[in-house]
N, CA, C and O atoms as a DFTB+ gen file, in Angstrom:
804 C
 N C O
     1  1      87.421     113.194      59.097
     2  2      86.569     114.041      59.940
     3  2      86.850     113.749      61.399
     4  3      86.943     112.587      61.794
     5  1      86.986     114.786      62.197
     6  2      87.280     114.629      63.604
     7  2      85.979     114.533      64.385
     8  3      85.168     115.459      64.369
     9  1      85.784     113.428      65.059
    10  2      84.548     113.219      65.820
    11  2      84.768     113.337      67.316
    12  3      83.939     112.883      68.105
    13  1      85.880     113.944      67.714
    14  2      86.164     114.139      69.132
    15  2      85.022     114.907      69.785
    16  3      84.615     115.954      69.279
    17  1      84.500     114.406      70.899
    18  2      83.338     115.010      71.536
    19  2      83.711     116.029      72.602
    20  3      82.837     116.506      73.326
    21  1      84.984     116.369      72.712
    22  2      85.435     117.333      73.710
    23  2      84.665     118.632      73.542
    24  3      84.712     119.254      72.480
    25  1      83.952     119.047      74.593
    26  2      83.121     120.238      74.508
    27  2      83.940     121.504      74.335
    28  3      83.401     122.526      73.911
    29  1      85.233     121.466      74.654
    30  2      86.078     122.641      74.530
    31  2      86.528     122.877      73.095
    32  3      87.037     123.948      72.763
    33  1      86.341     121.887      72.259
    34  2      86.740     122.035      70.865
    35  2      85.755     122.928      70.125
    36  3      84.560     122.941      70.422
    37  1      86.270     123.661      69.171
    38  2      85.433     124.556      68.376
    39  2      84.888     123.790      67.178
    40  3      85.613     123.039      66.526
    41  1      83.607     123.985      66.898
    42  2      82.962     123.289      65.783
    43  2      82.962     124.169      64.544
    44  3      82.397     125.262      64.534
    45  1      83.605     123.668      63.502
    46  2      83.643     124.371      62.222
    47  2      82.846     123.579      61.194
    48  3      83.032     122.371      61.053
    49  1      81.967     124.257      60.484
    50  2      81.292     123.648      59.340
    51  2      81.929     124.224      58.083
    52  3      81.923     125.437      57.878
    53  1      82.473     123.360      57.253
    54  2      83.062     123.782      55.989
    55  2      82.051     123.521      54.876
    56  3      81.733     122.368      54.584
    57  1      81.548     124.577      54.259
    58  2      80.653     124.432      53.116
    59  2      81.525     124.450      51.875
    60  3      82.076     125.490      51.513
    61  1      81.652     123.304      51.221
    62  2      82.629     123.132      50.142
    63  2      81.922     123.012      48.796
    64  3      81.019     122.194      48.617
    65  1      82.356     123.848      47.857
    66  2      81.868     123.745      46.483
    67  2      82.954     123.084      45.638
    68  3      83.846     123.770      45.141
    69  1      82.894     121.768      45.468
    70  2      83.969     121.052      44.765
    71  2      84.089     121.433      43.296
    72  3      85.116     121.167      42.672
    73  1      83.056     122.050      42.738
    74  2      83.104     122.426      41.324
    75  2      83.767     123.782      41.100
    76  3      84.031     124.174      39.963
    77  1      84.031     124.490      42.190
    78  2      84.631     125.820      42.068
    79  2      86.023     125.746      41.448
    80  3      86.749     124.769      41.629
    81  1      86.379     126.802      40.710
    82  2      87.685     126.890      40.047
    83  2      87.908     125.712      39.098
    84  3      88.996     125.141      39.030
    85  1      86.849     125.367      38.372
    86  2      86.981     124.286      37.403
    87  2      87.241     122.927      38.027
    88  3      87.842     122.059      37.395
    89  1      86.794     122.734      39.257
    90  2      86.973     121.453      39.934
    91  2      88.207     121.378      40.813
    92  3      88.416     120.377      41.498
    93  1      89.027     122.417      40.807
    94  2      90.257     122.396      41.601
    95  2      89.981     122.484      43.102
    96  3      90.804     122.065      43.916
    97  1      88.818     123.031      43.461
    98  2      88.497     123.147      44.885
    99  2      88.331     121.778      45.530
   100  3      88.614     121.621      46.718
   101  1      87.883     120.797      44.779
   102  2      87.767     119.434      45.320
   103  2      89.133     118.924      45.756
   104  3      89.266     118.318      46.820
   105  1      90.137     119.169      44.942
   106  2      91.495     118.765      45.298
   107  2      92.007     119.594      46.473
   108  3      92.682     119.080      47.365
   109  1      91.675     120.883      46.457
   110  2      92.136     121.769      47.517
   111  2      91.537     121.363      48.863
   112  3      92.205     121.443      49.894
   113  1      90.262     120.922      48.848
   114  2      89.646     120.487      50.089
   115  2      90.387     119.295      50.682
   116  3      90.539     119.207      51.900
   117  1      90.846     118.386      49.846
   118  2      91.614     117.241      50.342
   119  2      92.852     117.700      51.095
   120  3      93.229     117.112      52.108
   121  1      93.484     118.766      50.587
   122  2      94.667     119.301      51.262
   123  2      94.282     119.983      52.572
   124  3      94.993     119.865      53.570
   125  1      93.156     120.696      52.567
   126  2      92.680     121.343      53.795
   127  2      92.418     120.294      54.878
   128  3      92.791     120.472      56.037
   129  1      91.771     119.199      54.477
   130  2      91.426     118.159      55.444
   131  2      92.683     117.504      56.021
   132  3      92.711     117.158      57.202
   133  1      93.710     117.334      55.210
   134  2      94.976     116.772      55.705
   135  2      95.572     117.661      56.793
   136  3      96.060     117.171      57.811
   137  1      95.526     118.967      56.568
   138  2      96.075     119.909      57.547
   139  2      95.229     119.908      58.820
   140  3      95.768     119.963      59.925
   141  1      93.917     119.846      58.667
   142  2      93.039     119.794      59.836
   143  2      93.337     118.577      60.696
   144  3      93.415     118.680      61.920
   145  1      93.503     117.436      60.063
   146  2      93.774     116.198      60.800
   147  2      95.170     116.188      61.417
   148  3      95.383     115.626      62.491
   149  1      96.103     116.808      60.733
   150  2      97.488     116.778      61.205
   151  2      97.769     117.817      62.286
   152  3      98.442     117.522      63.273
   153  1      97.251     119.037      62.102
   154  2      97.662     120.148      62.962
   155  2      96.570     120.684      63.884
   156  3      96.867     121.425      64.821
   157  1      95.310     120.322      63.632
   158  2      94.233     120.910      64.427
   159  2      93.294     119.859      65.010
   160  3      92.169     120.177      65.395
   161  1      93.743     118.633      65.074
   162  2      92.879     117.530      65.490
   163  2      92.356     117.712      66.909
   164  3      91.242     117.288      67.219
   165  1      93.150     118.337      67.770
   166  2      92.750     118.514      69.163
   167  2      92.093     119.864      69.407
   168  3      91.715     120.174      70.537
   169  1      91.954     120.666      68.364
   170  2      91.413     122.014      68.546
   171  2      90.082     122.227      67.831
   172  3      89.214     122.953      68.316
   173  1      89.932     121.585      66.672
   174  2      88.770     121.861      65.834
   175  2      87.991     120.583      65.548
   176  3      88.545     119.594      65.070
   177  1      86.712     120.622      65.847
   178  2      85.798     119.553      65.472
   179  2      85.070     120.040      64.219
   180  3      84.284     120.984      64.289
   181  1      85.322     119.416      63.095
   182  2      84.802     119.956      61.842
   183  2      83.954     118.931      61.085
   184  3      84.028     117.723      61.312
   185  1      83.152     119.475      60.183
   186  2      82.348     118.632      59.309
   187  2      82.199     119.330      57.960
   188  3      81.840     120.507      57.921
   189  1      82.466     118.634      56.855
   190  2      82.265     119.235      55.537
   191  2      80.836     119.036      55.043
   192  3      80.246     117.972      55.232
   193  1      80.294     120.061      54.414
   194  2      78.991     119.995      53.750
   195  2      79.242     120.343      52.284
   196  3      79.643     121.465      51.975
   197  1      79.013     119.404      51.394
   198  2      79.359     119.607      49.985
   199  2      78.153     120.078      49.176
   200  3      77.041     119.581      49.351
   201  1      78.388     121.035      48.299
   202  2      77.327     121.495      47.411
   203  2      77.388     120.701      46.114
   204  3      78.459     120.286      45.671
   205  1      76.222     120.498      45.515
   206  2      76.155     119.704      44.284
   207  2      75.409     120.409      43.157
   208  3      75.394     119.928      42.024
   209  1      74.785     121.555      43.467
   210  2      73.993     122.257      42.457
   211  2      73.844     123.720      42.867
   212  3      74.137     124.075      44.009
   213  1      73.392     124.568      41.945
   214  2      73.175     125.983      42.291
   215  2      72.227     126.137      43.475
   216  3      71.240     125.411      43.595
   217  1      72.542     127.094      44.347
   218  2      71.785     127.421      45.554
   219  2      71.887     126.346      46.635
   220  3      71.242     126.454      47.678
   221  1      72.681     125.325      46.396
   222  2      72.863     124.288      47.410
   223  2      73.639     124.826      48.604
   224  3      73.524     124.309      49.715
   225  1      74.433     125.872      48.364
   226  2      75.170     126.487      49.464
   227  2      74.231     127.061      50.508
   228  3      74.526     127.021      51.703
   229  1      73.095     127.599      50.062
   230  2      72.090     128.128      50.983
   231  2      71.528     127.006      51.842
   232  3      71.433     127.135      53.062
   233  1      71.158     125.907      51.200
   234  2      70.571     124.767      51.919
   235  2      71.572     124.117      52.864
   236  3      71.223     123.756      53.988
   237  1      72.806     123.968      52.417
   238  2      73.820     123.317      53.253
   239  2      74.203     124.184      54.445
   240  3      74.524     123.672      55.518
   241  1      74.168     125.489      54.253
   242  2      74.439     126.396      55.372
   243  2      73.354     126.261      56.434
   244  3      73.640     126.229      57.631
   245  1      72.105     126.182      55.978
   246  2      71.003     125.984      56.918
   247  2      71.169     124.663      57.660
   248  3      70.948     124.598      58.869
   249  1      71.557     123.612      56.942
   250  2      71.782     122.313      57.582
   251  2      72.863     122.415      58.655
   252  3      72.735     121.838      59.735
   253  1      73.931     123.157      58.348
   254  2      75.040     123.291      59.298
   255  2      74.601     124.037      60.561
   256  3      74.946     123.641      61.674
   257  1      73.838     125.120      60.379
   258  2      73.375     125.894      61.530
   259  2      72.409     125.077      62.378
   260  3      72.481     125.102      63.607
   261  1      71.509     124.356      61.726
   262  2      70.572     123.507      62.466
   263  2      71.282     122.346      63.138
   264  3      70.772     121.753      64.088
   265  1      72.485     122.024      62.624
   266  2      73.311     120.967      63.206
   267  2      74.191     121.519      64.327
   268  3      75.085     120.835      64.826
   269  1      73.923     122.769      64.713
   270  2      74.583     123.410      65.856
   271  2      76.027     123.819      65.565
   272  3      76.867     123.820      66.465
   273  1      76.312     124.162      64.319
   274  2      77.625     124.718      63.988
   275  2      77.525     126.234      63.973
   276  3      76.693     126.810      63.272
   277  1      78.395     126.877      64.767
   278  2      78.353     128.333      64.886
   279  2      79.344     129.035      63.962
   280  3      79.221     130.233      63.705
   281  1      80.320     128.290      63.469
   282  2      81.343     128.879      62.611
   283  2      81.269     128.226      61.234
   284  3      81.555     127.041      61.066
   285  1      80.879     129.033      60.264
   286  2      80.664     128.547      58.909
   287  2      81.824     129.013      58.028
   288  3      82.075     130.211      57.901
   289  1      82.519     128.064      57.427
   290  2      83.662     128.381      56.573
   291  2      83.297     128.067      55.124
   292  3      82.979     126.927      54.786
   293  1      83.346     129.075      54.290
   294  2      83.040     128.901      52.870
   295  2      84.303     128.518      52.110
   296  3      85.306     129.230      52.153
   297  1      84.242     127.391      51.419
   298  2      85.379     126.926      50.616
   299  2      84.946     126.952      49.155
   300  3      84.275     126.039      48.677
   301  1      85.337     128.001      48.464
   302  2      84.931     128.164      47.082
   303  2      85.211     129.584      46.620
   304  3      86.069     130.269      47.176
   305  1      84.483     130.023      45.599
   306  2      84.675     131.359      45.061
   307  2      83.600     132.323      45.528
   308  3      82.869     132.050      46.480
   309  1      83.516     133.454      44.841
   310  2      82.577     134.503      45.246
   311  2      81.123     134.031      45.214
   312  3      80.331     134.425      46.069
   313  1      80.766     133.200      44.248
   314  2      79.396     132.688      44.180
   315  2      79.059     131.827      45.383
   316  3      77.948     131.892      45.909
   317  1      80.014     131.022      45.819
   318  2      79.816     130.186      47.003
   319  2      79.665     131.042      48.246
   320  3      78.780     130.801      49.067
   321  1      80.530     132.046      48.388
   322  2      80.441     132.943      49.550
   323  2      79.082     133.637      49.592
   324  3      78.489     133.796      50.659
   325  1      78.599     134.043      48.429
   326  2      77.304     134.721      48.342
   327  2      76.164     133.808      48.804
   328  3      75.280     134.231      49.549
   329  1      76.198     132.559      48.355
   330  2      75.144     131.629      48.753
   331  2      75.171     131.371      50.258
   332  3      74.122     131.278      50.894
   333  1      76.356     131.259      50.817
   334  2      76.467     130.973      52.246
   335  2      75.996     132.162      53.072
   336  3      75.326     131.987      54.090
   337  1      76.340     133.364      52.642
   338  2      75.850     134.557      53.339
   339  2      74.327     134.600      53.298
   340  3      73.682     134.915      54.298
   341  1      73.757     134.283      52.142
   342  2      72.298     134.231      52.020
   343  2      71.709     133.135      52.892
   344  3      70.635     133.303      53.469
   345  1      72.415     132.006      52.990
   346  2      71.952     130.911      53.829
   347  2      71.913     131.287      55.296
   348  3      70.989     130.909      56.016
   349  1      72.910     132.030      55.737
   350  2      72.950     132.470      57.134
   351  2      71.797     133.425      57.422
   352  3      71.078     133.265      58.409
   353  1      71.628     134.422      56.551
   354  2      70.584     135.425      56.776
   355  2      69.192     134.790      56.755
   356  3      68.366     135.062      57.626
   357  1      68.941     133.944      55.756
   358  2      67.604     133.349      55.631
   359  2      67.312     132.357      56.750
   360  3      66.148     132.132      57.083
   361  1      68.350     131.758      57.337
   362  2      68.155     130.817      58.443
   363  2      67.968     131.540      59.775
   364  3      67.125     131.154      60.584
   365  1      68.759     132.590      59.998
   366  2      68.693     133.304      61.270
   367  2      67.498     134.245      61.354
   368  3      66.949     134.461      62.434
   369  1      67.096     134.804      60.217
   370  2      66.050     135.825      60.232
   371  2      64.912     135.509      59.254
   372  3      64.587     136.345      58.410
   373  1      64.313     134.344      59.347
   374  2      63.234     134.014      58.409
   375  2      62.043     134.952      58.529
   376  3      61.383     135.256      57.535
   377  1      61.767     135.414      59.755
   378  2      60.639     136.338      59.946
   379  2      60.915     137.679      59.288
   380  3      60.010     138.295      58.725
   381  1      62.163     138.134      59.356
   382  2      62.524     139.393      58.707
   383  2      62.408     139.280      57.197
   384  3      61.907     140.189      56.536
   385  1      62.869     138.171      56.659
   386  2      62.786     137.953      55.211
   387  2      61.326     137.950      54.762
   388  3      60.992     138.533      53.730
   389  1      60.459     137.297      55.530
   390  2      59.037     137.246      55.184
   391  2      58.415     138.639      55.212
   392  3      57.611     138.981      54.344
   393  1      58.788     139.443      56.209
   394  2      58.257     140.799      56.299
   395  2      58.686     141.642      55.101
   396  3      57.892     142.394      54.537
   397  1      59.950     141.505      54.727
   398  2      60.471     142.273      53.604
   399  2      59.796     141.859      52.303
   400  3      59.419     142.702      51.489
   401  1      59.650     140.548      52.117
   402  2      59.050     140.059      50.877
   403  2      57.584     140.444      50.750
   404  3      57.042     140.463      49.645
   405  1      56.936     140.752      51.873
   406  2      55.526     141.120      51.838
   407  2      55.316     142.600      51.529
   408  3      54.184     143.040      51.331
   409  1      56.401     143.366      51.488
   410  2      56.294     144.805      51.249
   411  2      56.313     145.121      49.758
   412  3      56.866     144.380      48.945
   413  1      55.688     146.248      49.431
   414  2      55.616     146.662      48.035
   415  2      56.388     147.940      47.747
   416  3      56.502     148.350      46.592
   417  1      56.916     148.571      48.785
   418  2      57.654     149.810      48.530
   419  2      58.904     149.874      49.387
   420  3      58.981     149.249      50.445
   421  1      59.885     150.638      48.916
   422  2      61.194     150.719      49.560
   423  2      61.116     151.334      50.946
   424  3      61.801     150.878      51.861
   425  1      60.293     152.362      51.118
   426  2      60.199     153.037      52.414
   427  2      59.753     152.085      53.512
   428  3      60.289     152.117      54.620
   429  1      58.776     151.239      53.212
   430  2      58.286     150.282      54.203
   431  2      59.380     149.301      54.598
   432  3      59.501     148.937      55.768
   433  1      60.173     148.874      53.627
   434  2      61.271     147.947      53.905
   435  2      62.294     148.598      54.822
   436  3      62.784     147.969      55.760
   437  1      62.613     149.846      54.555
   438  2      63.581     150.551      55.396
   439  2      63.081     150.673      56.828
   440  3      63.861     150.542      57.771
   441  1      61.789     150.924      56.997
   442  2      61.206     151.010      58.340
   443  2      61.282     149.668      59.053
   444  3      61.591     149.606      60.243
   445  1      60.999     148.588      58.318
   446  2      61.049     147.249      58.905
   447  2      62.453     146.922      59.395
   448  3      62.636     146.432      60.510
   449  1      63.441     147.197      58.552
   450  2      64.829     146.897      58.921
   451  2      65.257     147.732      60.123
   452  3      65.915     147.220      61.029
   453  1      64.889     149.018      60.141
   454  2      65.259     149.901      61.251
   455  2      64.640     149.419      62.557
   456  3      65.313     149.373      63.586
   457  1      63.359     149.061      62.517
   458  2      62.683     148.580      63.723
   459  2      63.242     147.244      64.181
   460  3      63.373     146.994      65.379
   461  1      63.568     146.396      63.231
   462  2      64.103     145.074      63.555
   463  2      65.460     145.212      64.241
   464  3      65.733     144.530      65.229
   465  1      66.304     146.090      63.718
   466  2      67.641     146.289      64.284
   467  2      67.575     146.890      65.674
   468  3      68.346     146.507      66.553
   469  1      66.659     147.832      65.882
   470  2      66.562     148.510      67.170
   471  2      65.961     147.628      68.261
   472  3      66.062     147.950      69.445
   473  1      65.341     146.525      67.870
   474  2      64.715     145.653      68.862
   475  2      65.658     144.550      69.352
   476  3      65.231     143.581      69.980
   477  1      66.946     144.718      69.050
   478  2      67.983     143.787      69.534
   479  2      67.781     142.361      69.069
   480  3      68.065     141.411      69.799
   481  1      67.291     142.218      67.854
   482  2      67.101     140.880      67.300
   483  2      68.303     140.382      66.513
   484  3      68.286     139.273      65.978
   485  1      69.346     141.202      66.445
   486  2      70.521     140.817      65.661
   487  2      71.329     139.767      66.406
   488  3      71.778     139.999      67.528
   489  1      71.509     138.630      65.789
   490  2      72.257     137.536      66.414
   491  2      73.743     137.632      66.073
   492  3      74.121     137.972      64.952
   493  1      74.569     137.325      67.062
   494  2      76.016     137.395      66.862
   495  2      76.692     136.061      67.165
   496  3      77.909     135.988      67.332
   497  1      75.879     135.009      67.233
   498  2      76.434     133.704      67.596
   499  2      76.860     132.888      66.381
   500  3      77.409     131.798      66.540
   501  1      76.622     133.388      65.177
   502  2      77.039     132.688      63.966
   503  2      78.065     133.546      63.236
   504  3      77.820     134.719      62.955
   505  1      79.214     132.951      62.933
   506  2      80.270     133.675      62.222
   507  2      80.570     132.982      60.902
   508  3      80.454     131.763      60.783
   509  1      80.955     133.772      59.922
   510  2      81.324     133.239      58.608
   511  2      82.749     133.655      58.281
   512  3      83.153     134.795      58.510
   513  1      83.488     132.717      57.749
   514  2      84.821     133.021      57.242
   515  2      84.954     132.359      55.874
   516  3      84.076     131.602      55.459
   517  1      86.034     132.639      55.188
   518  2      86.170     132.120      53.831
   519  2      87.526     131.466      53.607
   520  3      88.546     131.873      54.165
   521  1      87.495     130.450      52.780
   522  2      88.700     129.855      52.208
   523  2      88.595     130.138      50.709
   524  3      87.937     129.385      49.991
   525  1      89.225     131.198      50.227
   526  2      89.020     131.628      48.838
   527  2      89.726     130.713      47.838
   528  3      90.939     130.801      47.650
   529  1      88.961     129.850      47.211
   530  2      89.551     128.909      46.246
   531  2      88.985     129.107      44.847
   532  3      89.157     128.255      43.976
   533  1      88.308     130.235      44.633
   534  2      87.725     130.487      43.324
   535  2      88.734     131.060      42.344
   536  3      89.940     131.024      42.588
   537  1      88.242     131.579      41.251
   538  2      89.114     132.123      40.208
   539  2      89.456     133.585      40.463
   540  3      90.626     133.966      40.423
   541  1      88.427     134.414      40.728
   542  2      88.673     135.842      40.933
   543  2      88.884     136.224      42.380
   544  3      89.778     137.009      42.696
   545  1      88.053     135.665      43.277
   546  2      88.147     135.928      44.720
   547  2      88.074     137.418      45.053
   548  3      88.856     137.920      45.860
   549  1      87.132     138.117      44.424
   550  2      86.997     139.552      44.662
   551  2      86.584     139.862      46.097
   552  3      87.020     140.863      46.666
   553  1      85.749     139.012      46.681
   554  2      85.296     139.234      48.052
   555  2      86.481     139.223      49.012
   556  3      86.580     140.072      49.898
   557  1      87.365     138.271      48.833
   558  2      88.561     138.180      49.676
   559  2      89.439     139.412      49.494
   560  3      89.944     139.963      50.472
   561  1      89.626     139.845      48.261
   562  2      90.492     140.996      47.995
   563  2      89.896     142.285      48.561
   564  3      90.627     143.208      48.921
   565  1      88.572     142.342      48.637
   566  2      87.928     143.519      49.201
   567  2      88.129     143.597      50.711
   568  3      88.294     144.685      51.263
   569  1      88.114     142.444      51.376
   570  2      88.187     142.419      52.836
   571  2      89.606     142.418      53.377
   572  3      89.843     142.922      54.475
   573  1      90.547     141.868      52.640
   574  2      91.909     141.691      53.146
   575  2      92.841     142.680      52.467
   576  3      93.100     142.593      51.267
   577  1      93.339     143.623      53.257
   578  2      94.277     144.595      52.727
   579  2      95.702     144.038      52.801
   580  3      96.021     143.213      53.657
   581  1      96.543     144.509      51.887
   582  2      97.955     144.119      51.870
   583  2      98.107     142.592      51.865
   584  3      98.897     142.028      52.623
   585  1      97.343     141.951      51.006
   586  2      97.347     140.492      50.952
   587  2      98.680     139.983      50.419
   588  3      99.122     140.380      49.341
   589  1      99.316     139.100      51.187
   590  2     100.564     138.483      50.759
   591  2     100.295     137.003      50.532
   592  3     100.210     136.228      51.484
   593  1     100.160     136.615      49.271
   594  2      99.797     135.236      48.937
   595  2     100.772     134.223      49.514
   596  3     100.356     133.137      49.918
   597  1     102.047     134.547      49.564
   598  2     103.058     133.590      50.004
   599  2     102.890     133.213      51.470
   600  3     103.274     132.118      51.882
   601  1     102.313     134.125      52.262
   602  2     102.157     133.858      53.685
   603  2     100.868     133.108      54.013
   604  3     100.649     132.701      55.154
   605  1     100.020     132.931      53.005
   606  2      98.734     132.309      53.263
   607  2      98.728     130.849      52.831
   608  3      98.047     130.461      51.881
   609  1      99.510     130.047      53.560
   610  2      99.442     128.605      53.384
   611  2      98.140     128.126      54.024
   612  3      97.480     128.878      54.741
   613  1      97.778     126.882      53.765
   614  2      96.547     126.345      54.350
   615  2      96.607     126.411      55.878
   616  3      95.642     126.819      56.524
   617  1      97.723     126.016      56.442
   618  2      97.849     126.023      57.899
   619  2      97.736     127.436      58.447
   620  3      97.058     127.658      59.450
   621  1      98.391     128.393      57.800
   622  2      98.323     129.779      58.273
   623  2      96.909     130.336      58.178
   624  3      96.458     131.079      59.049
   625  1      96.217     129.962      57.102
   626  2      94.866     130.482      56.914
   627  2      93.917     129.925      57.980
   628  3      93.102     130.663      58.534
   629  1      94.023     128.619      58.265
   630  2      93.180     128.019      59.308
   631  2      93.524     128.624      60.672
   632  3      92.636     128.908      61.475
   633  1      94.813     128.815      60.921
   634  2      95.246     129.420      62.184
   635  2      94.681     130.824      62.339
   636  3      94.275     131.226      63.429
   637  1      94.660     131.560      61.242
   638  2      94.133     132.922      61.279
   639  2      92.646     132.915      61.635
   640  3      92.185     133.737      62.426
   641  1      91.905     131.981      61.044
   642  2      90.480     131.864      61.356
   643  2      90.298     131.455      62.815
   644  3      89.502     132.051      63.539
   645  1      91.033     130.443      63.236
   646  2      90.907     129.896      64.593
   647  2      91.262     130.939      65.658
   648  3      90.566     131.066      66.665
   649  1      92.337     131.674      65.429
   650  2      92.836     132.614      66.435
   651  2      92.048     133.919      66.491
   652  3      92.179     134.682      67.448
   653  1      91.238     134.178      65.478
   654  2      90.507     135.444      65.434
   655  2      89.004     135.278      65.622
   656  3      88.227     136.181      65.312
   657  1      88.604     134.121      66.130
   658  2      87.178     133.865      66.331
   659  2      86.553     134.900      67.255
   660  3      85.449     135.381      66.997
   661  1      87.248     135.240      68.324
   662  2      86.686     136.165      69.314
   663  2      86.674     137.610      68.832
   664  3      86.082     138.475      69.477
   665  1      87.320     137.874      67.709
   666  2      87.378     139.252      67.204
   667  2      86.675     139.377      65.855
   668  3      87.063     140.187      65.013
   669  1      85.652     138.576      65.662
   670  2      84.896     138.646      64.420
   671  2      84.303     140.041      64.235
   672  3      83.918     140.696      65.203
   673  1      84.237     140.477      63.002
   674  2      83.710     141.804      62.698
   675  2      82.398     141.677      61.926
   676  3      82.209     140.748      61.142
   677  1      81.512     142.614      62.162
   678  2      80.268     142.664      61.414
   679  2      80.483     143.456      60.130
   680  3      81.164     144.481      60.137
   681  1      79.912     142.989      59.047
   682  2      79.988     143.706      57.785
   683  2      78.581     143.910      57.238
   684  3      77.648     143.184      57.583
   685  1      78.455     144.900      56.390
   686  2      77.143     145.201      55.817
   687  2      76.765     144.164      54.765
   688  3      77.623     143.547      54.135
   689  1      75.470     143.993      54.595
   690  2      74.957     143.176      53.507
   691  2      74.017     144.036      52.672
   692  3      73.467     145.022      53.162
   693  1      73.842     143.669      51.439
   694  2      72.965     144.420      50.561
   695  2      71.675     143.660      50.286
   696  3      71.641     142.430      50.319
   697  1      70.639     144.400      50.018
   698  2      69.344     143.804      49.703
   699  2      68.786     144.501      48.470
   700  3      68.599     145.718      48.467
   701  1      68.523     143.729      47.432
   702  2      67.973     144.287      46.198
   703  2      66.468     144.068      46.187
   704  3      65.992     142.939      46.304
   705  1      65.735     145.146      46.046
   706  2      64.273     145.080      46.081
   707  2      63.723     145.662      44.783
   708  3      64.024     146.811      44.461
   709  1      62.932     144.912      44.033
   710  2      62.314     145.478      42.821
   711  2      61.292     146.531      43.213
   712  3      60.439     146.284      44.065
   713  1      61.371     147.700      42.598
   714  2      60.484     148.799      42.960
   715  2      59.184     148.787      42.182
   716  3      58.216     149.436      42.579
   717  1      59.149     148.049      41.066
   718  2      57.936     148.007      40.266
   719  2      57.805     146.647      39.611
   720  3      58.732     146.164      38.960
   721  1      56.660     146.041      39.787
   722  2      56.394     144.748      39.163
   723  2      55.783     144.998      37.794
   724  3      54.807     145.741      37.686
   725  1      56.337     144.394      36.741
   726  2      55.789     144.600      35.390
   727  2      54.310     144.243      35.327
   728  3      53.869     143.263      35.927
   729  1      53.552     145.051      34.593
   730  2      52.123     144.821      34.450
   731  2      51.861     143.552      33.651
   732  3      52.403     143.363      32.562
   733  1      51.022     142.685      34.212
   734  2      50.782     141.383      33.581
   735  2      50.122     141.537      32.213
   736  3      50.442     140.804      31.278
   737  1      49.191     142.500      32.099
   738  2      48.521     142.699      30.818
   739  2      49.492     143.141      29.737
   740  3      49.401     142.716      28.585
   741  1      50.446     144.021      30.138
   742  2      51.446     144.466      29.167
   743  2      52.328     143.321      28.715
   744  3      52.695     143.223      27.544
   745  1      52.669     142.445      29.672
   746  2      53.491     141.278      29.328
   747  2      52.764     140.383      28.340
   748  3      53.355     139.868      27.391
   749  1      51.451     140.204      28.585
   750  2      50.679     139.354      27.680
   751  2      50.600     139.967      26.284
   752  3      50.692     139.263      25.278
   753  1      50.429     141.291      26.238
   754  2      50.386     141.963      24.943
   755  2      51.703     141.841      24.208
   756  3      51.745     141.621      22.997
   757  1      52.806     141.992      24.987
   758  2      54.126     141.869      24.367
   759  2      54.354     140.469      23.841
   760  3      54.934     140.279      22.772
   761  1      53.889     139.482      24.608
   762  2      54.055     138.098      24.177
   763  2      53.262     137.832      22.903
   764  3      53.731     137.148      21.993
   765  1      52.043     138.389      22.854
   766  2      51.227     138.196      21.665
   767  2      51.872     138.850      20.443
   768  3      51.856     138.303      19.340
   769  1      52.439     140.037      20.672
   770  2      53.113     140.721      19.566
   771  2      54.308     139.927      19.080
   772  3      54.566     139.831      17.880
   773  1      55.046     139.351      20.049
   774  2      56.215     138.552      19.677
   775  2      55.797     137.316      18.901
   776  3      56.455     136.924      17.937
   777  1      54.689     136.700      19.331
   778  2      54.214     135.510      18.625
   779  2      53.813     135.851      17.198
   780  3      54.118     135.113      16.262
   781  1      53.110     137.005      17.039
   782  2      52.715     137.431      15.702
   783  2      53.945     137.665      14.839
   784  3      53.977     137.321      13.657
   785  1      54.964     138.265      15.466
   786  2      56.179     138.571      14.708
   787  2      56.870     137.286      14.255
   788  3      57.383     137.187      13.140
   789  1      56.864     136.306      15.163
   790  2      57.501     135.046      14.816
   791  2      56.760     134.329      13.685
   792  3      57.368     133.716      12.808
   793  1      55.431     134.427      13.734
   794  2      54.656     133.758      12.693
   795  2      54.872     134.416      11.314
   796  3      54.854     133.757      10.275
   797  1      55.078     135.749      11.354
   798  2      55.318     136.434      10.084
   799  2      56.649     136.007       9.507
   800  3      56.774     135.795       8.301
   801  1      57.638     135.883      10.364
   802  2      58.961     135.494       9.868
   803  2      58.949     134.050       9.376
   804  3      59.975     133.544       8.921
């Protein structure tokens, strides 16, 4: 880990899921760290945050942001990228999340999001990039056209992230909202029926 305190250095937080790709990401991270120390020691001040359980990517992303890291690099597969994106949103916009969760209908949620966006509350100081080390890597394939695997060595990939920081692009995120909560009485009746059925069998 590079602890150089030079203020001109860029701070990267690597959220690493060592269990990704059947454990191969742990080995891959070792190779990433070698390249960082060898080729980017004077440019990048980095810190790894390792996940150990489901949804840990959300918590570790929050830790990284609170630790004043503006560039979050996901090292893992699509599930890891998803958790980190959720971690960024829930950390940057906790008030928005609370407002949405308090709503009971889709129209109200749409109004909240529209008003929130128009009030210039959208933050652009946190960027996310990915090191796709998973099995399918569908997220990477969706974002990167004409992908040439041979040209994407570890050094080239880090260079691409480093050199394109100032040209980060905004992408859409999706929000799934349940439109109807199951009736509790019906659930209880169904459970009772299931219990009766089990006792008969």
